[in-house]
C-alpha positions in Angstrom: -4.8 18.2 -1.7 -3.7 15.7 0.7 -0.8 13.4 0.2 0.3 10.0 1.6 3.0 7.3 0.9 3.0 3.7 -0.2 6.3 2.2 0.8 7.2 -1.1 -0.9 10.5 -0.9 0.7 12.8 -1.7 -2.1 16.1 -3.4 -1.9 18.7 -2.4 -4.2 22.1 -3.8 -5.6 24.5 -3.8 -3.0 22.0 -3.3 0.0 21.2 -5.3 2.8 17.6 -5.8 4.3 18.8 -3.8 7.3 19.9 -0.9 5.2 16.8 -0.9 3.2 14.7 -0.6 6.5 16.8 2.4 7.7 16.3 3.9 4.7 12.6 3.3 4.8 12.6 4.5 8.6 13.9 7.7 7.3 11.6 8.2 4.8 8.8 7.9 7.0 10.2 10.4 9.6 10.7 12.6 6.6 6.9 12.0 5.7 5.8 12.8 9.2 7.5 16.1 9.3 6.4 17.2 5.9 2.7 16.7 6.8 1.8 13.7 4.9 -1.5 12.1 5.8 -0.5 8.5 6.0 2.4 5.9 5.3 1.3 2.4 4.3 3.7 -0.6 3.9 2.5 -3.8 1.8 2.8 -7.7 2.2 5.0 -9.3 -0.4 6.8 -12.6 0.0 9.7 -14.6 -1.7 10.7 -11.2 -3.6 14.4 -10.4 -2.9 13.9 -6.9 -4.4 11.3 -6.3 -1.6 11.7 -6.0 1.9 8.1 -5.4 2.8 6.5 -8.7 3.9 5.0 -8.4 7.5 3.1 -5.1 7.9 2.4 -5.8 11.5 6.1 -6.3 12.3 7.6 -3.5 10.3 5.4 -0.6 11.3 6.6 -0.2 14.8 10.2 0.0 13.6 9.7 2.1 10.8 7.3 4.5 12.6 9.8 5.1 15.7 9.9 8.7 16.6 6.9 9.9 14.4 4.1 11.8 15.9 0.9 12.3 13.9 1.1 10.3 10.5 -1.5 7.5 10.2 0.3 4.3 10.0 -1.1 1.4 7.8 -1.0 -1.5 5.5 -1.3 -1.5 1.6 -2.3 -4.3 2.3 -2.5 -7.1 4.6 -3.3 -10.3 2.2 -6.2 -11.6 4.3 -6.5 -15.3 2.9 -2.9 -15.8 4.1 -4.0 -15.2 7.7 -6.9 -15.8 10.2 -9.2 -12.9 10.9 -8.1 -13.3 14.5 -4.4 -12.8 14.0 -4.8 -9.8 11.8 -7.4 -8.0 14.3 -4.8 -8.8 17.2 -1.8 -7.6 15.2 -3.5 -4.4 14.4 -5.2 -4.0 18.0 -1.6 -4.4 19.2 -0.6 -1.4 16.7 -3.5 0.8 17.7 -2.5 0.3 21.3 1.1 1.6 20.2 -0.2 4.4 18.0 -3.6 5.4 19.2 -5.9 7.0 16.6 -3.3 6.7 13.8 -3.7 3.1 12.4 -5.3 1.9 9.2 -5.6 -1.6 8.2 -6.0 -2.1 4.4 -6.8 -5.7 3.3 -6.6 -7.5 0.0 -7.5 -11.0 -1.5 -4.4 -11.3 -3.6 -1.8 -13.9 -2.5 1.2 -11.1 -2.6 3.3 -13.8 -4.2 3.8 -16.8 -6.8 1.5 -19.6 -6.3 4.2 -22.2 -4.5 4.7 -19.4 -1.8 0.8 -18.8 -1.6 0.1 -22.4 -1.1 2.6 -22.6 1.7 1.3 -19.4 3.4 -2.1 -20.8 3.4 -1.5 -24.3 4.6 -2.3 -25.9 1.5 -5.6 -24.3 1.0 -6.5 -23.1 -2.3 -6.8 -19.5 -3.2 -9.6 -17.7 -1.3 -13.1 -18.1 -2.5 -15.3 -15.0 -2.6 -17.7 -16.3 -0.2 -15.1 -17.2 2.5 -13.3 -14.0 2.1 -16.4 -12.0 2.6 -16.9 -13.9 5.9 -13.3 -13.5 7.1 -13.8 -9.4 6.4 -17.0 -9.4 8.6 -15.5 -11.3 11.3 -12.3 -8.7 11.0 -14.7 -5.7 11.0 -16.5 -7.2 14.0 -13.4 -8.0 16.0 -12.0 -4.5 15.3 -15.2 -2.7 16.5 -16.4 -1.4 13.2 -19.4 -3.8 13.0 -22.2 -4.0 15.5 -19.8 -5.1 18.2 -18.3 -1.8 20.0 -14.5 -1.7 20.2 -13.1 -3.8 23.1 -16.2 -5.6 23.3 -16.3 -9.6 22.7 -17.7 -11.0 19.4 -20.3 -13.6 20.1 -19.6 -16.8 18.1 -21.2 -20.2 18.0 -19.0 -23.3 17.7 -20.5 -26.8 17.8 -23.6 -25.4 18.7 -22.0 -23.5 21.9 -21.6 -19.8 22.5 -18.1 -18.4 22.7 -16.6 -14.8 23.3 -13.7 -13.6 21.4 -11.9 -10.6 21.5 -8.8 -9.1 19.6 -6.5 -8.2 22.5 -5.0 -5.8 23.9 -8.4 -3.6 24.1 -7.9 -1.0 21.5 -8.9 2.8 22.7 -10.2 3.6 19.1 -11.4 1.9 16.2 -8.7 1.0 13.3 -9.7 2.4 9.9 -10.4 -0.6 7.7 -9.8 -0.3 3.9 -10.5 -2.9 1.1 -8.3 -2.9 -1.7 -8.1 -4.8 -5.1 -8.9 -4.0 -8.7 -11.8 -6.5 -9.5 -15.3 -5.9 -9.5 -15.8 -8.3 -6.3 -13.7 -5.8 -4.6 -15.8 -3.0 -5.4 -19.1 -4.6 -4.7 -18.0 -5.6 -1.3 -16.7 -2.4 -0.3 -19.7 -0.5 -1.5 -22.2 -3.2 0.1 -20.4 -3.3 3.5 -20.0 0.6 3.6 -16.1 0.3 3.7 -13.4 2.7 2.1 -12.1 1.3 -1.0 -8.7 1.7 -3.0 -8.2 0.8 -6.5 -4.9 -0.9 -7.4 -3.9 1.8 -9.8 0.0 1.7 -9.0 0.1 -1.8 -10.5 -0.8 -0.1 -14.0 -4.0 -1.9 -13.9 -6.9 0.0 -16.2 -10.3 0.9 -14.8 -10.2 3.0 -11.9 -12.7 5.6 -13.5 -15.2 2.7 -13.8 -14.4 1.0 -10.5 -14.7 4.5 -8.5 -18.3 5.2 -10.4 -19.5 1.8 -9.5 -18.4 2.1 -5.9 -20.2 5.5 -5.4 -23.1 4.6 -7.0 -23.8 1.4 -5.0 -22.3 2.5 -1.6 -24.2 1.6 1.5 -23.5 4.1 4.3 -22.1 2.5 7.5 -21.8 4.2 10.9 -18.3 4.5 11.1 -18.0 5.6 7.2 -21.2 7.3 6.0 -19.7 8.3 3.0 -17.7 6.6 0.3 -13.9 7.0 0.8 -11.2 6.7 -1.6 -7.9 7.8 -2.7 -5.4 7.7 -5.7 -2.3 5.5 -5.4 0.0 6.5 -8.3 3.9 5.9 -8.8 5.7 9.6 -8.7 9.3 10.5 -9.3 10.3 14.0 -8.8 13.6 15.8 -9.2 15.2 18.9 -9.6 15.3 18.5 -13.4 13.5 16.5 -16.2 16.4 14.5 -17.2 17.2 13.3 -13.4 13.6 12.6 -12.9 13.6 10.2 -15.9 17.0 8.6 -14.9 15.7 8.0 -11.3 12.7 6.2 -12.7 14.3 3.8 -14.9 15.1 1.0 -12.5 11.8 0.8 -11.3 10.7 0.6 -14.7 12.9 -2.2 -15.2 11.4 -4.0 -12.2 8.0 -3.5 -13.1 8.4 -4.8 -16.7 10.2 -7.8 -15.4 7.3 -8.6 -13.0 4.8 -8.3 -15.7 6.7 -10.6 -18.1 7.2 -13.3 -15.4 11.0 -12.7 -15.1 12.6 -13.2 -11.4 12.3 -9.7 -9.3 16.3 -9.5 -8.3 17.3 -6.4 -6.3 16.5 -3.3 -7.9 19.1 -1.8 -10.2 21.2 1.2 -9.6 20.5 3.9 -12.1 23.9 3.2 -13.8 23.0 -0.5 -13.9 19.4 0.3 -15.4 21.1 2.5 -18.1 22.9 -0.7 -19.4 20.0 -3.1 -19.2 19.4 -4.9 -22.2 15.5 -5.0 -22.6 13.7 -7.6 -24.6 10.9 -6.3 -27.2 8.3 -7.6 -24.8 9.8 -5.7 -21.9 10.0 -2.5 -23.7 6.2 -2.6 -24.9 5.2 -3.4 -21.0 7.7 -0.5 -20.0 6.1 1.9 -22.1 2.5 1.0 -21.1 3.3 0.9 -17.4 5.3 4.1 -17.2 2.8 6.0 -19.3 0.5 6.2 -16.1 3.3 7.3 -13.8 4.0 11.1 -13.1 7.8 11.7 -13.7 9.3 15.3 -13.7 10.0 18.5 -12.0 7.9 19.7 -8.8 5.6 22.3 -10.7 4.8 19.9 -13.3 4.1 17.1 -11.2 1.9 18.8 -8.8 0.0 20.5 -11.7 -0.8 16.9 -13.4 -1.5 15.4 -10.1 -4.0 18.0 -9.2 -5.8 17.5 -12.6 -5.9 13.7 -12.0 -7.6 14.0 -8.8 -9.8 16.5 -10.1 -11.0 14.2 -12.8 -11.4 11.2 -10.4 -13.3 13.4 -7.7 -10.5 12.6 -5.2 -8.5 14.8 -2.7 -5.8 12.5 -1.6 -2.9 10.7 -3.5 -1.1 8.2 -2.0 2.5 8.3 -3.8 4.8 5.3 -4.5 8.0 7.2 -4.6 9.4 5.1 -7.6 12.7 7.2 -7.4 16.0 4.8 -7.5 19.3 5.8 -6.3 22.6 6.3 -8.1 25.4 4.1 -7.5 27.3 6.4 -5.0 24.3 7.3 -2.6 24.4 6.1 1.0 22.9 2.5 1.1 20.8 3.3 4.3 19.3 6.6 3.1 16.1 7.2 0.9 18.0 9.2 -1.6 15.7 9.8 -4.4 12.8 8.7 -2.6 13.2 11.6 -0.1 13.5 14.1 -2.6 10.5 13.0 -4.4 8.4 13.4 -1.3 10.2 16.7 -0.3 9.9 18.5 -3.8 6.2 17.6 -4.4 5.4 18.2 -0.8 6.9 21.8 -1.5 5.3 22.1 -4.7 1.8 21.3 -3.5 2.3 23.8 -0.6 3.3 26.6 -2.6 
């Protein structure tokens, strides 16, 4: 069983963005030393509770000093950018970390409608046709289509041919993953021969059906001859069941507020979450969401994680370490998130 990390870079009460970034930098260093497969950050906008907004800027800072772990996005919201812009960002990352870069892309806005409108220059949300065209161009610019790595992509503009490169020239291709939870994402990933990840960590139902359709209709590509996927899942591990449940509570508050349309303020401390006044609707949403998380002691969580991967026919889990902090824990340290990774890695290895 391979383990990876998706870090949303939460910002908690009383914590600055600088401190949140230092905490995530320490968490990435720990994941690298523990042998985790990959470490991804996401693109979210206009959310005070989340410091992860521009993966291409974040990754070089977070990954300083690491030696082997793969680095990537989970994901870049492609309609917020041009394909060339994304290709050049990740060509630069590939030059900094050769052979270690993944690019996960999605079609969602990663924010509210107004922020999405501003990010997309007033254009409407991405149509399926235009998104597919951008994915195809991005694939060529990254050297994963018919165009070899480092060679120009031939385009025709106004009837004239042009050669376009994503610079600097990458020494090796970037891994390209398609993320989503809709039937469109499944179909596109299978048809283009790309790795696919279902957004399971958002509490979305349907991962079994999505993976089944993806595998049944997969068209092999030269870079990805077999279908590839993994399981994103929220996990909280602690020395005792009681502590694990306490550390899970603040993130449960955040997710319930997100799903009920409430503002996402900085993540509560465990003490603040214990005093939180839930609305009946939030309680119902919380119970439904948390039912899909793995919360508990190391051995118990490792056993349940293995079982879930076996059910899905997968061998890799991307852990979203959802463990929050107590009020007295250091603001620039990953606290319970680090314990979740360390304890789970030890349990899996044992």
